[in-house]
C-alpha positions as CSV (number, residue, x, y, z in Angstrom):
1,M,113.5,162.0,97.0
2,S,111.4,159.1,97.8
3,S,109.7,158.6,101.3
4,K,110.1,155.3,102.5
5,K,109.2,154.5,105.8
6,I,111.4,152.6,108.2
7,V,109.6,150.3,110.2
8,A,110.8,148.9,113.4
9,V,110.4,145.1,113.6
10,P,110.7,143.7,117.1
11,S,112.8,140.5,117.5
12,V,111.5,137.6,118.5
13,A,112.6,137.9,122.0
14,Q,110.8,140.9,122.1
15,S,107.7,139.7,120.7
16,V,107.3,136.7,122.6
17,L,106.4,136.5,126.4
18,A,109.1,134.6,128.3
19,L,108.1,130.8,128.0
20,D,107.6,130.7,131.9
21,E,105.0,133.2,131.4
22,Q,102.7,131.8,128.3
23,V,99.9,129.6,129.3
24,S,100.4,127.6,125.3
25,L,103.7,126.7,123.8
26,N,103.8,125.9,119.7
27,I,106.2,123.5,118.8
28,P,109.4,125.6,118.5
29,Q,108.7,126.9,121.9
30,L,107.9,123.5,123.4
31,A,111.0,122.0,122.0
32,K,113.4,125.1,123.8
33,Y,110.7,124.8,127.1
34,T,111.3,121.0,127.4
35,G,114.6,120.6,126.2
36,L,113.4,118.4,123.5
37,T,114.2,118.5,119.7
38,P,111.0,119.9,117.8
39,W,111.0,116.3,116.1
40,Q,110.6,114.7,119.5
41,A,108.1,117.0,120.6
42,R,106.0,116.3,117.5
43,M,106.4,112.7,118.0
44,A,105.4,113.0,121.5
45,I,102.0,114.5,120.3
46,W,101.4,112.1,117.6
47,S,102.1,109.0,119.9
48,G,99.2,110.5,122.0
49,K,101.9,110.7,125.1
50,L,101.4,114.6,125.2
51,P,98.1,116.6,124.4
52,A,97.7,119.2,121.8
53,K,95.4,121.5,120.2
54,K,95.0,122.1,116.4
55,H,94.9,125.9,115.7
56,G,94.8,126.7,111.7
57,R,98.5,124.4,110.6
58,N,99.6,124.9,114.1
59,L,99.9,122.7,117.2
60,I,99.6,124.3,120.7
61,V,100.1,122.5,123.9
62,L,99.3,123.9,127.4
63,R,102.4,124.6,129.6
64,S,101.0,122.5,132.4
65,D,100.8,119.5,130.1
66,A,104.3,119.6,128.7
67,D,105.5,119.8,132.5
68,A,103.3,116.7,133.1
69,Y,104.8,115.0,130.1
70,I,108.3,116.1,131.1
71,S,107.6,114.9,134.9
72,S,106.0,111.7,133.6
73,L,109.6,110.4,132.3
74,P,111.7,108.1,133.8
75,N,114.7,109.0,135.5
76,V,118.4,108.1,134.0
77,A,119.9,105.5,136.5
78,P,123.4,106.2,137.3
79,A,125.8,104.3,135.7
80,T,126.9,101.1,138.1
81,D,129.6,99.9,136.2
82,K,133.1,101.1,137.7
83,A,135.2,99.6,134.9
84,W,133.0,101.1,132.3
85,F,133.3,104.7,134.8
86,A,137.1,104.5,134.9
87,K,137.7,103.9,131.1
88,R,135.7,106.7,130.2
89,Q,137.3,109.4,132.8
90,A,140.5,107.8,131.2
91,V,139.8,109.2,127.7
92,R,139.1,112.6,128.7
93,P,142.0,115.0,127.7
């Protein structure tokens, strides 16, 4: 008989700290933490709006910088056009 070792590989959820416990985030973690898509996160970094560090091929963003970037985004004004809102509500099943 062949003796093969079975190695238990931890899942991503087990091997990574909770996002609110980490000091730095890579792009997929940043996207999940901020609610942005990975592409939007990269565009914020490339445009200079979100500071990042380069570690090898990876981009690393400090969680505090991610929090500051999200808080700097403008708030959405509520819809003031009552006719548009009434029409929108009528469309819903």
